[in-house]
C-alpha positions in Angstrom: 21.9 -20.6 -27.5 21.0 -18.5 -24.5 19.6 -15.0 -25.0 21.9 -12.3 -23.7 20.6 -9.2 -22.0 22.2 -6.3 -20.1 19.4 -6.5 -17.6 16.8 -9.2 -16.6 14.0 -8.3 -14.2 12.1 -11.0 -12.4 8.6 -9.7 -11.7 6.5 -7.2 -13.6 4.9 -5.3 -10.7 5.4 -1.6 -10.0 9.1 -2.1 -9.1 9.9 -4.5 -11.9 8.2 -2.8 -14.8 9.6 0.6 -13.8 13.1 -0.9 -13.6 12.7 -2.4 -17.1 11.6 0.9 -18.5 14.4 2.9 -16.9 16.9 0.3 -18.1 15.6 0.7 -21.7 15.8 4.5 -21.4 19.4 4.1 -20.5 20.1 2.1 -23.6 20.2 -1.4 -22.0 18.8 -4.5 -23.7 16.1 -5.5 -21.1 14.0 -8.6 -20.5 11.2 -8.9 -17.9 10.0 -12.2 -16.6 6.5 -12.6 -15.3 4.6 -15.8 -14.3 1.1 -14.5 -13.7 0.0 -11.0 -14.5 1.7 -7.8 -15.8 1.5 -4.8 -13.4 1.8 -7.1 -10.4 -0.4 -7.3 -7.3 -0.7 -3.5 -7.1 -2.6 -3.0 -10.2 -4.4 -6.4 -10.4 -5.3 -7.1 -6.7 -4.1 -4.2 -4.6 -3.6 -0.5 -5.0 -5.7 0.3 -8.0 -8.7 -2.0 -7.9 -9.2 -1.5 -4.2 -9.4 2.3 -4.8 -12.1 1.5 -7.4 -14.1 -0.3 -4.8 -13.6 2.5 -2.3 -14.7 5.1 -4.8 -18.0 3.2 -5.4 -18.4 3.1 -1.6 -17.7 6.8 -1.3 -20.3 7.7 -3.9 -22.8 5.4 -2.3 -22.1 7.0 1.0 -22.7 10.5 -0.5 -26.0 9.3 -1.9 -27.2 8.0 1.5 -27.0 11.5 2.9 -27.8 13.5 -0.1 -30.3 15.5 2.0 -27.3 17.1 3.8 -26.4 18.8 0.5 -30.0 19.9 -0.3 -30.4 17.1 -2.8 -32.9 14.2 -3.2 -31.8 10.7 -4.2 -34.4 7.9 -4.5 -34.4 4.3 -5.5 -30.7 3.7 -5.3 -28.8 0.7 -4.0 -25.7 -1.5 -4.3 -25.2 -3.7 -7.3 -22.2 -5.7 -6.0 -21.7 -7.5 -9.3 -21.5 -4.1 -11.0 -19.1 -2.7 -8.3 -16.8 -5.7 -8.7 -17.0 -5.7 -12.5 -15.9 -2.0 -12.6 -13.0 -2.8 -10.3 -11.8 -5.8 -12.3 -12.1 -3.8 -15.6 -9.9 -1.1 -14.2 -7.4 -3.8 -13.1 -7.4 -5.2 -16.7 -6.9 -1.7 -18.1 -3.8 -1.3 -15.9 -2.5 -4.7 -16.9 -2.9 -3.9 -20.6 -1.2 -0.5 -20.0 1.9 -2.1 -18.7 2.0 -4.5 -21.6 1.9 -1.5 -23.9 4.7 0.2 -22.0 6.9 -2.9 -22.4 6.3 -2.9 -26.1 6.8 0.9 -26.4 10.2 0.7 -24.6 11.2 -2.5 -26.6 11.5 -4.6 -23.4 11.2 -8.3 -24.1 8.5 -10.0 -22.0 9.3 -13.5 -20.9 6.4 -15.6 -19.6 7.1 -18.2 -17.0 8.7 -19.3 -13.6 12.2 -18.0 -13.1 15.1 -19.6 -11.3 18.5 -18.0 -11.0 20.8 -20.9 -11.6 24.0 -18.9 -11.2 25.0 -15.3 -11.3 24.1 -14.0 -14.8 21.9 -16.9 -15.8 18.1 -17.4 -15.4 16.2 -20.5 -16.4 12.5 -20.0 -17.2 10.0 -22.9 -17.0 6.3 -22.9 -18.0 4.2 -21.2 -15.4 1.3 -22.9 -13.6 0.1 -19.6 -12.1 -1.4 -18.1 -15.2 -3.4 -21.2 -15.8 -4.7 -21.3 -12.2 -5.7 -17.7 -12.0 -6.0 -16.1 -15.4 -6.4 -12.3 -15.7 -5.4 -10.6 -18.9 -3.8 -13.1 -21.3 0.0 -12.9 -21.6 1.3 -10.7 -24.4 1.1 -12.4 -27.8 4.8 -11.8 -28.5 6.0 -13.0 -25.1 9.0 -15.3 -25.0 8.8 -18.5 -22.9 10.7 -21.4 -21.6 14.4 -21.3 -22.0 17.8 -20.1 -20.6 18.5 -16.3 -20.5 21.7 -14.6 -19.6 22.2 -11.1 -18.3 25.0 -9.0 -16.8 22.6 -7.9 -14.0 19.5 -9.5 -12.6 16.9 -7.6 -10.5 14.6 -9.6 -8.3 11.2 -7.8 -8.0 8.9 -10.7 -7.0 6.8 -8.9 -4.5 4.9 -10.4 -1.6 1.7 -12.4 -0.8 -0.7 -12.5 2.1 0.7 -13.9 5.3 -1.1 -17.0 6.5 -1.4 -17.8 10.2 -1.4 -21.5 11.2 -5.0 -22.7 11.9 -6.5 -19.7 10.2 -5.7 -20.6 6.6 -7.8 -18.9 4.0 -10.2 -21.3 2.2 -11.7 -18.9 -0.4 -15.1 -19.3 1.1 -15.5 -18.2 4.7 -11.9 -17.1 5.4 -10.6 -14.6 2.9 -7.4 -12.8 1.9 -7.6 -9.6 -0.1 -8.0 -11.7 -3.2 -11.4 -13.0 -2.2 -12.4 -9.7 -0.5 -12.0 -7.9 -3.8 -14.5 -9.9 -5.7 -17.4 -11.0 -3.5 -20.3 -12.6 -5.3 -22.7 -11.5 -2.6 -22.5 -8.8 0.0 -21.9 -10.4 3.5 -24.2 -9.1 6.2 -21.4 -9.3 8.8 -17.6 -9.4 8.6 -14.6 -9.9 10.9 -11.3 -8.3 9.9 -8.1 -9.6 11.5 -5.5 -6.8 11.4 -5.8 -3.0 11.2 -3.1 -2.1 8.9 -3.9 -0.4 5.6 -5.4 -3.5 4.0 -7.6 -4.4 6.9 -8.9 -0.9 7.6 -9.6 -0.2 3.9 -11.7 -3.4 3.5 -13.4 -2.7 6.8 -14.3 0.7 5.5 -15.5 -0.5 2.2 -17.8 -3.3 3.6 -19.2 -1.0 6.3 -20.1 1.6 3.6 -21.9 -1.2 1.7 -24.0 -2.1 4.8 -22.1 -4.9 6.4 -21.7 -5.1 10.2 -17.9 -5.0 10.7 -15.6 -5.9 13.6 -11.8 -5.2 13.5 -9.5 -7.2 15.7 -6.0 -5.8 16.3 -3.3 -7.5 18.3 -1.5 -4.2 19.2 -2.7 -1.4 21.4 -3.7 0.9 18.5 -5.2 0.5 15.1 -2.9 1.5 12.1 0.1 0.7 14.3 2.7 2.5 12.1 0.8 5.8 12.3 1.1 8.6 14.9 -0.9 7.6 17.9 -3.0 10.8 17.9 -3.9 10.5 14.3 -4.7 6.8 14.7 -6.9 7.6 17.7 -8.9 10.2 15.7 -9.3 7.7 12.8 -10.6 5.1 15.3 -13.2 7.5 16.6 -14.5 8.2 13.1 -14.5 4.5 12.2 -16.4 3.7 15.4 -18.8 6.5 14.7 -19.6 4.9 11.4 -20.5 1.7 13.3 -17.4 -0.3 13.0 -16.6 -2.2 16.1 -12.9 -2.3 17.1 -11.0 -4.5 19.5 -7.3 -3.7 20.3 -4.9 -5.5 22.5 -6.8 -8.5 21.2 -5.5 -11.9 20.1 -7.4 -14.3 17.9 -6.7 -17.6 19.6 -8.6 -19.7 17.0 -11.2 -19.4 14.2 -14.1 -21.8 14.1 -16.1 -22.4 11.0 -19.8 -22.6 11.5 -22.8 -23.3 9.4 -23.5 -19.6 8.9 -19.9 -18.3 8.8 -17.0 -18.1 11.2 -16.5 -17.4 14.9 -13.3 -15.8 16.1 -12.3 -16.7 19.7 -10.6 -13.6 21.0 -8.4 -13.2 24.1 -8.2 -9.6 25.4 -5.3 -8.1 27.4 -7.3 -8.0 30.6 -7.7 -11.8 30.4 -11.3 -11.8 29.3 -12.5 -13.6 26.2 -15.0 -12.9 23.5 -16.5 -14.7 20.6 -16.9 -12.5 17.5 -19.0 -14.1 14.7 -19.5 -13.1 11.0 -20.4 -14.5 7.7 -16.8 -13.9 6.5 -13.4 -13.3 8.0 -10.7 -11.3 6.2 -7.2 -12.2 7.3 -5.2 -9.0 6.9 -2.2 -9.8 9.2 0.5 -8.6 6.8 2.4 -10.1 3.9 5.4 -12.3 3.3 8.1 -11.9 0.6 8.2 -14.1 -2.4 11.7 -15.4 -2.0 11.1 -19.1 -2.5 12.1 -21.2 -5.5 14.3 -18.5 -7.0 17.6 -20.3 -6.3 18.6 -17.8 -3.7 19.9 -20.4 -1.2 22.1 -22.1 -3.8 23.6 -18.8 -4.8 24.1 -17.7 -1.2 22.0 -14.6 -1.5 21.5 -13.3 2.1 18.0 -13.0 3.5 16.8 -11.8 6.9 13.4 -12.0 8.4 12.1 -13.4 5.2 13.3 -10.6 3.0 16.3 -10.2 0.7 19.1 -8.1 2.3 20.2 -5.1 0.2 22.2 -2.0 0.6 20.7 1.5 -0.1 21.0 0.9 -3.8 19.3 -2.5 -4.2 22.6 -4.5 -4.3 22.6 -7.9 -2.6 25.7 -9.7 -1.3 26.1 -11.5 -4.6 27.6 -9.5 -7.5 25.2 -8.9 -10.4 22.1 -9.7 -8.3 19.9 -6.9 -7.1 16.5 -6.7 -5.3 13.8 -4.1 -5.1 10.3 -3.5 -3.7 8.4 -5.7 -1.3 10.8 -8.7 -1.7 13.5 -6.4 -0.3 11.6 -5.6 2.9 9.5 -2.7 4.3 8.0 -0.3 3.7 6.0 -2.5 1.4 4.6 0.2 -0.8 4.3 0.5 -4.6 5.8 4.0 -4.7 8.8 2.8 -2.7 9.3 0.0 -5.1 9.2 2.4 -8.1 11.7 4.8 -6.6 13.9 1.9 -5.6 13.8 0.6 -9.1 15.1 3.8 -10.6 17.9 4.1 -8.0 19.0 0.5 -8.6 19.0 0.7 -12.4 20.9 4.0 -12.4 23.4 2.5 -10.0 23.9 -0.4 -12.4 24.4 2.1 -15.2 27.2 3.7 -13.2 25.3 7.0 -12.5 25.7 9.0 -9.4 22.6 8.4 -7.4 21.2 9.0 -3.9 20.3 5.9 -1.9 16.7 5.4 -0.7 15.8 7.4 2.4 13.0 5.5 4.0 12.1 8.3 6.4 10.8 10.2 3.4 8.5 7.5 2.0 4.9 8.6 2.5 2.2 6.2 3.6 -1.5 6.4 2.7 -4.6 4.6 3.9 -7.7 5.2 1.8 -10.4 4.3 4.3 -13.0 6.9 5.4 -11.5 8.9 6.9 -8.3 8.9 4.9 -5.0 8.8 6.7 -1.6 9.9 5.4 1.8 10.5 6.8 5.6 11.0 6.2 8.5 11.1 8.5 8.7 10.7 12.3 5.7 10.4 14.6 5.7 12.5 17.7 6.7 9.5 19.8 9.5 8.5 17.5 10.9 12.1 17.4 10.9 12.1 21.2 12.6 8.7 21.3 15.3 10.0 19.1 16.0 12.7 21.6 14.8 15.6 19.4 13.5 18.7 21.0 10.3 19.3 19.0 7.6 21.8 18.2 4.2 20.3 17.3 1.5 22.0 15.3 -2.1 21.0 14.9 -4.9 22.3 12.8 -8.4 20.8 12.6 -10.5 20.7 9.4 -13.3 22.4 11.2 -11.3 25.6 11.0 -11.1 25.3 7.2 -13.7 26.9 4.9 -13.3 24.4 2.1 -13.7 21.4 4.5 -16.9 22.9 5.8 -18.2 23.5 2.3 -17.4 19.9 1.3 -19.3 18.7 4.4 -16.0 17.2 5.7 -15.2 19.1 8.9 -13.7 16.1 10.7 -10.0 16.0 10.3 -6.6 17.1 11.6 -3.2 18.0 10.2 -0.3 17.5 12.6 3.3 18.7 11.9 6.5 18.0 13.9 9.5 20.3 13.7 13.0 20.3 15.3 12.8 23.2 17.8 16.4 24.2 17.2 16.7 24.0 13.4 13.2 24.3 12.1 13.6 21.0 10.2 10.3 19.3 9.3 10.6 15.9 11.0 7.2 14.5 10.2 3.6 15.3 9.0 0.5 13.3 9.9 -3.0 13.8 8.6 -6.5 12.4 8.9 -9.5 13.6 6.9 -10.9 14.1 3.4 -8.3 13.9 0.6 -5.3 13.8 2.9 -3.7 11.2 0.6 -3.5 13.9 -2.1 -2.3 16.5 0.3 0.6 14.6 1.9 2.9 15.1 -1.1 3.3 18.7 -0.3 5.0 17.8 3.0 7.0 15.1 1.2 8.4 17.7 -1.2 9.1 20.0 1.7 11.1 17.4 3.5 13.0 16.3 0.4 14.0 20.0 -0.2 15.0 20.3 3.5 12.4 23.1 3.8 12.3 24.9 7.2 9.2 26.2 9.0 10.1 29.7 7.9 10.0 28.8 4.3 6.7 27.1 4.7 5.2 30.0 6.6 6.2 32.3 3.8 4.7 30.0 1.1 1.3 31.2 -0.2 -1.4 28.4 -0.2 -4.4 29.0 -2.4 -7.8 29.8 -0.9 -10.2 28.1 -0.5 -8.5 24.7 -0.4 -7.9 21.9 2.1 -4.2 22.6 1.7 -4.6 25.6 3.9 -4.8 23.3 6.8 -1.2 22.3 6.1 0.1 25.9 6.5 -2.1 26.6 9.5 -0.6 23.5 11.2 2.9 24.9 10.6 1.8 28.3 11.9 0.4 26.6 15.0 3.7 24.9 15.8 5.1 28.4 16.2 2.2 29.9 18.0 1.0 31.8 14.9 -2.2 30.0 13.7 -4.7 32.4 12.3 -8.0 30.6 11.9 -8.4 28.7 15.1 
C-alpha cells in the first residue's frame, strides 16, 4: 500500500529541505526524495565548499603581503590537497547537518529517482547517481523504492552546469565547477569561459593560488547582471591582480592539445585570438533539472527550460508546485529558501506575500567582493525613474584603510521624488556581509531620510553605506 503524505518534496537542496522543515513545523506529514546528496549542489558543490576554497586563497593572499602589515611570514606555500580536503570536509559537514535536521523535524527521507506519475503520486526507483558519485552515505533510516502519495508535491530539483556543443566537459582538460573544486594538482594556466559569479569566483581562486588566468566573456561587461560602474571597478581590480579579461568575445571552438586546451576566440572587431591553458572551466550558466520527472505527461508548463509558476510556487497543475533553480532565475540558494517558505505556507492556507525578485540580493565572493540588490542605474533610467545617485569610496573610510582594503565603492540609487531606495551596489572587502543592511531597508520601504537619521557604528565598513546615502543628497561628510 502506498505511503500517504501531506507533502512530498523532490530534491533536498536549500529549497527542498527548507520546504520540508517548514511543512513539518506546520504539522504536515512530510517526505523528501533525494537521489544523490542531502543539502544539494549548494552545500556539496557550490555555495559552501567554494567559500572554503576562497577563504584558503584569501589567507594565502594575506600571507604573501604580510610585510604590508608589519609582519614576517616565511616558508609558506600551497598544499592543494589540504585545501581541497578542507573544502570537502566542510561539504560533508553540511550534508550531515541536513540529515540531522530531517531527523529532528521527523521528515521521512526517501532515497531514489522520483517520477510524478499523476497528480498526488510519485514513484521512486533506485538511484544510479549515488553510486556514480558518492559523497556522504544516504541516511541509514532512508526509505527507498516504492510508490508514495501526497496531497501536494513540491519540485525542487535544482540545476546543473550548462554544456555547450563542441565544448563538452571531459573531467580532464575541460572542467565544470565539479572538477574545478577538487583539483589534484594546481594548473599553471587556466581559461575561464563566462564571467558570472561562478566563473569570476574560480578565476579569483586560481589566480590567488598562482595560476595564470584568462576570462572570456561573450557580453560587453563582466558580471553582466551587475551595475556597469561596479562591474567596471571589479574588472580593474581583477586585472590589477594579473587576470586577463576579454569581453565581447566568443569562443568559436576549443581544441585539446598535448599540454592542455586552446580556445579560438572571435572578438567584436572581427579579430581572432588563440588563448591556451592547461585547463578550461566552462562557466556559461546552468540549466534546470526538469527531465525525467513526468512533467510532459502531466502537462506541467515549462518555458525556456524552467517550470512556470506564479508568485507562490504554484504550477498550472493542481497539487504540483516548484521552487528554486528549477523554477527559473535568479538561481540563488537564498531565493530558493525564501520561495520554499512562501510555497509551503501557501499550501497551508496562510496569508503570505509573493516573492519580490527585485529584493533578492546577489553576491559574488571573488577578490574584490561584489554585492547588489534592486535596480541598477541603467535599469532605473530605463524604467523612467528620476533618480539620485550616491557614491562613497572605501578610501574615505577609516576601517577600510586600517584593514588595508582601501579599494571599494558603495553606490546607492534613490527615487528623486519619493526618496525610495531603488538599488544598492557595492564592490570591496566584505560587501557580501554589508548588503543585507540595504536589503532590510528596501524591504521596510525605508526612505533616504530614515537612513540619514540612522546611526552607523564607528569604525566600521558599514559607514560607507550611510555616506553613500548622504552623497546622493549632497551631504557626504568624509569625502
